[in-house]
N, C-alpha and C positions, 0 to 999 in steps of 0.2 A: 504494500500500500504506500502511497506517497503520502503525503500529508503535508508534509510541509515542514521539511526542514526549513523550508523557505516559504511555505505557503501558510495561509491563515485559515483558521477554522472558526466556526461560530455556532451558537445555538440561538433559537428564537423563542419568543413567547409561545408560539403555536406548538412547537415540539423541540426537543433537544436531540442533537445528533452527535455521534462520536466524530472526532476530527478525521477528515478524510486524508488520503494519500495525495534515416529519413529518405533518404531518397532512393527510390527505384528498387527493382527486383534483385539487384546484386547484393549478396550477403557476405561481406568480408569479415574477417575475424577482428573482434575488438582487441585493442591493445596489441596490435601486431608488433609494435616496437617495445614490447614489455621490458625486455632486458635493459634497453636504453632508459626507459622510464624509471626502472629500479635504480639505475645508476644516478639518475637525476635526483631522486629522493636521497640517495646516500650522501649527496653534497651537503644536505642539511642535517646529516647525522642520523637519518632513519636507519632502523635495523640495528642500532647499537645495543649491545647487551652488557655494557660495562658495569651496570649496577646489579650486583649479585645479592643484594641484601634481602630481596623478597622474591626468590625464585619460585616457579611453579613446583608443585609436588604431586605425587600420586596419593590418592585417598587409600587409607588402610582398610582392609576388609572389615566390614561391620561399622566403620566410622560413619557417623551421621554429619552431614554438612548442609549448609544453606547457601545457595547462589543467588545473587541479586541481579535483576534484569530490569533495565530502564526501557520503557516502550510507550508509545502513544496509540498503538493499534487498538481499534474498538473491539471490545470483547476478548482481549488477549488473556484476561483472567481465566476464561473458560478452558482453553487448552492447557494452560499452566496448572489449573486445578486437576485436570485429568492426569497430567504428568505426575503431579504430587501424589495422587491416589495410587499410582502404579510404581512409584519410586520413592518410598518413604525414607530411604537413606540419603537421597540427594534431592532435597526440596528446593524449589525455586520461588523466590519472593519477588513479585512484580512491584515496581514503583512507576507510576504513571508520570510522564514528563510532558510539559506543554510543548506543542509543536507550532505555536504562534510565533511568527517572525524569527524562526531559528533558535528559539529559547532553549530547546532540548540540546542543541549542539554547543551552545555557549556553556551550558551547565556541564556537559560532558568534558569539554576542553578544560574547564576550570577544575573539575575533579581530577583529571589527568595531571594537571600542573600541581595540584595539592597532594598528589600521590594516593588518592583514595577513590578511584573510579569503581563502578560496579563490575561484576564479572562479565556481564553481557549487556549489549545495547542494540537497539534497533537503529540502524544507520542507513540512510538512503544511498543508492549506488553513487550518486553524484558527489557525495561528500566523503566517501571512503578515502580518497587521496589526501584530504585535509588532515585526517587523523594519522596518516603515515608521517606527516611532517613533524609531529611532536612525539613520534614513537608510541602512539597511543594504542595500537592494535597488535595482537599476537599473530605471528606467522604460524599458521596451523598445520603446515606440511609435516612437521616432525611428530604431530599428534594423530596422523592418519587421515587427515581430511581428504587426501587424494583417493582413498578407497570409496568415497561417496560421490565422486565427480559425475559418474554416469546416471545418478539419480536426478540430476538437474538439467534444465534447458541450457544448452551450450553457451549462448550469448549472455545469459544472466550469470552463469558461473564465471565467465571471463571478466565480468565487471569488477571483481575483487581480486584478480590475478595480476601481480606485478613481478616480472621476471619469472622465477620459479616459486615465488611465495604466494600463498593464498591467505587472505586476511578476513574472510567472512563467508557465511553460508547464505545462498540466495533465499529470499522469501517470496517476493512477488514483483511484478512489473506493472506498468500502466500504459499499454497501448492506447492511442487516442482515437476518439470518434466524435461525432456531433450529436448531442442530445437535443431533440427537437420536440416542441409541443405540436404534435401532429394535428390536433383539433384546430389549433389556430392557423397552422400552415394551410390546412384544407379550407378553412373558412375564408382565408385571404387569397386563395389560389396560388400559393407559393409551393413549389416543389423543393424537396431537399436538394441543396446545391451540390452539384458534382464537381465544380471547379471554383476557384477563388473569384473568378469573374462573376459566376452565377451567385456566389455568396454576397458579393457587393450589390448585385441587382436585387437579391432577396432583402438585403438590409434597407434598400431604398423603398421597396414596397411595404415592408413592415413598419418603417418609420412613418409612412403616409397614413397608416392605420392607427397611429398614436402609440405604438409600442416600439420596442427596441429588439434588434436581433441578438445583441450580446453586450458585453462590456470589455473594454481594454483595461485590464487591471495593471496599473503601473507597477505595483509592488510584487507582481507575480513573475519573477524572473525565471522560475522553473518552467512555467508554461511557454514563455517566450522562447526559451531554449528549445523546447519541443517543436515550435513552429519553425525555428531556424534549422533544426535538425532535419525536418521534413524537406526543406528547400535545398538541402545538400551542403549546409554549412559544416565546417570543421573548426571548432573554436580552439581546440588544443591538439598539439601534435608533438613529436619528438624528433630531433636530429642529433644522433649520438647521445651525449649526456645533457643536451640542451632542450628545454621546453620551448615550443613555439605557440604564440598566442595570436589568434586570427578572428577575434570577435567582430572586427570591422571588415569582414570579407563580403564579397559580392552577393552571395545567397542571403546573408543576414541583412544586408542593405535592402535587398528586394522585399524582404519581410517587413522591415522597419518602414519603408516607403508605403507599403500597402496599408498597414494599420494607421500610419500617420494620415493618410488620405481619408480613411473612414472617420477618424477623430476630427480632422479639419472640417469635413463636410457635415459633422454632427449626425452621422448615421449610426453611431455606436456610443454607448455610455462610457464613462471613465471612472466609475466607482470601483473600489476594491472588490474582488470576488470573494465569496464565502464569508462575508460579514453580514451584519443584520440587514442593511439596506438592500443588499444583493438578494438575500433570502426572501425578503418581502416581494421583490420584483418577480422572483421565480414562483412564489406562491400565488401571486395575483395575475400572472400572465403578462405583466408589463415587460418581461424579458422572455422572448419566445424560443430561445435556444441557448446552448452552452457547449463550447468546445472543451470537452473534458476527457478524462481517462477512464479506464475500465472500472476503477474503484469508485467512480462517481455515482454508480447506481444507488449504493447505500446512502450516499450523501443526499441525493434528491428524495429518496424514500423517507429518510429521517426528518427532512426539513420542509417537505411540501406534500404531506400525506393526502391532502384534499384534492391533489391533482392526479391521483392514481388513475391509471388507464389511459391518460392523455398523452403520455410520453412515448417516443420511439427513439431508436438509435440508428443513425445513418453514418456511412463512411465519412472520414475526414475529406473535405474538398481538396482537389488536386490543382497544381499549377498548370498542368496540361491534362486534359481529359484522358483517362485510361492509364495514367502513369503508374498507379499502384504504389505511390510513395507515402509512407506513414511515419509516425513519430511516437516517442515514448515520453510520458510525463510521470516522473517519480519512479517508484519501485524501491524496495528496501531489502536489506540484508539483516541477518542476525550475526553480529560481530562479537568477538571475544576480546576483552581489553587485556593489554600486556601485563597488567598487575594481577590478573586472576590467579588465585592460588591452586585452583583445580581445573586446569584447562581441558583435561580429558573428559571430565564430567560435564563441563560447560559445552564442549563440542558435541557430546552425545545428546545433550538436551537440544542444542541448536539444530542438529540434523533431524532429530525426532519431531521437533516442532514443525518443521517445514516439509516433512515427507510422510509422516504417519497419516493414514487415511482418516482416522478419527479427528486428529488435530486439524488437518486441512478442511474437513467438513465444518468444524467450528469456526475456523478463520473465514471461510467463504460465507457462512451465514451472517457474519458481521461486516462483510465488505472490505476485503483487503487487497483486491486487485487480481491480476492474472498469476496463478501460482508459478513459482520457480521450479517446482517438482515436475518431472515428466509423467509420473503415475500417481495413483492414489485418489483419483477423481475422474469424472467424465465431463466432457464439455458442457453437457446439459446441466451438470451440477452448478455451473456458474450462473445459470439463469434463475438465481434464487429469488429475484424480484420480478419474475415473468409477468405476473398479473398487473403490476404497476406499469409495465410497458405494453399493455394491451395484448398480452399473450405472445409477444414477439420473442423469438429465441435470439436475444440480442448479443449473447456471448459469441455468436458466429461472426458478428461484425468486428468485435475486438480480436477474435482469433485470427481473422484475415489480416487485420491491421498489424498484429504482432509479426506476421510473416513478411510484412513489407517494411519493417523498421531497418534502416541502414545500420548494420552492426559495426561499421568502421568508425562511428562516432566515438570519441574518447573524452572522458572527463579529466579535468586537470586539478591541481592543488588549489585549495582555497575557493572552491566553487560556492560555498555558503557566503563568503565575502563578496564574490562576484555578483550574486543575486541581490545582495544589499546595495551594491554599487548601481546595478541596473535600476532597482526600485527608486533610489534617490534621484537618479538622472532622468528617468522617465517622468517621475512626479514633477520635477522642475520644468521639464520641457512642456508638459501639458499645462502647467501653470502660466508659463510665459510665452507659449506659442512657438517654442523652438522646435526645430526639426528633430525627428527621431534618429536621423543619420548622425547628428551631432552627439547623441547619446552614445552611439557605438564607438565613435572616435574617442570620446572622453573615457569610457569604461575600458576600452582597449589599453589606453595609457596607464590607467589606475591599476589594472590587473597585472601588467608587466612590472610596475613598481612594487605591488604587493608580493609577487613571487620573488623578486630580487631581494626584498627585505627578509624573506624567509631563507635566504642563502642558496637559492636555486639559480642555475644558469637559465636565462630566458631571453628571447628576442621576438620581435614581431614576425608573424608568419606571412 
């Protein structure tokens, strides 16, 4: 589930919800330059094990221990309770952390710095590299994580692989689609847009009817990254032991220009998504669609129950009709922190949580995205809110989108900071009428500076 290392979540007076979580058919391997990436991290001291004062150890036979697990996943308590009922010697205690504006990551980094992090934490794919900078995560290879590789979808597994090291166990991803109010689209004679040109035309029609097609949420850098991903952007790369930063590349400029045009023409709102005003618009029909991820089904169900039966899911619009290019928004891992005293037990729990059929069933019921596991569920199991979507087998849309995600996209260090930079710059641009292209140029420079300050070699891509 995504949620929001960088995203915001909200609850409304109507109902409360748990916080929720590119280009072309070619599917290349993520982190193809992983060895170089690992070398780049090493420049900042990553992987150092000089501190022997608190080394991991094996649990003695019959010894009872408690592992701490920080997470924001809705309903995570249920699978954890199931684990505890089956494993009385290795209990897991969940501590819920806020996923608003990256609060959970700030808390995790602070705990690492203080020397008292939890044993396990939910960390989104995009920010795993950030934790490697401060030696926060444990390399799981020597604890047998490789024995479980084939249990997980390849590209999700690779998101936490750097060189030969594996730093987390996949949980779920968030392939993107277009949630639409089918009743309103039909009423206004609007077809689900197959292209971004058609999306703009639909925005014009819907605005004339007094509603809005969507919002451009300035603070949601995570979703903007997904839109750029679909267009063929490559924000991060490696050349030898040097990181390259290309946020201000042509595909991202195309995306920025597109949304700037919608904002400039007042065809789209600019309120933050997944906050109270946005939920009210979703509940009332003032907003007729949402470019969201697979985990968004639970978010809509939880916050707009009176709209049940009126929603459908359509594929994400394409830059060119028939391209089949999609994107991913969010997705999480279960990571083990470097200070965990019982890494073998922590790893056993992380693998069980994300592969055991009973656990997956509980996670699906509470809306956590598209599972990272290859087995343990059927595609139809993901249609847990089928009635809300008018009987549509909507998971098929997200399944097809997952196959079209360009897996050559690479996350870089300090992505959580990058999202904050984007949020600040987009908010300022909307406020003063500045171009969105200027945002890219500014954030590109800031990101290069941020990485250099972390001791990494970096240059503009």
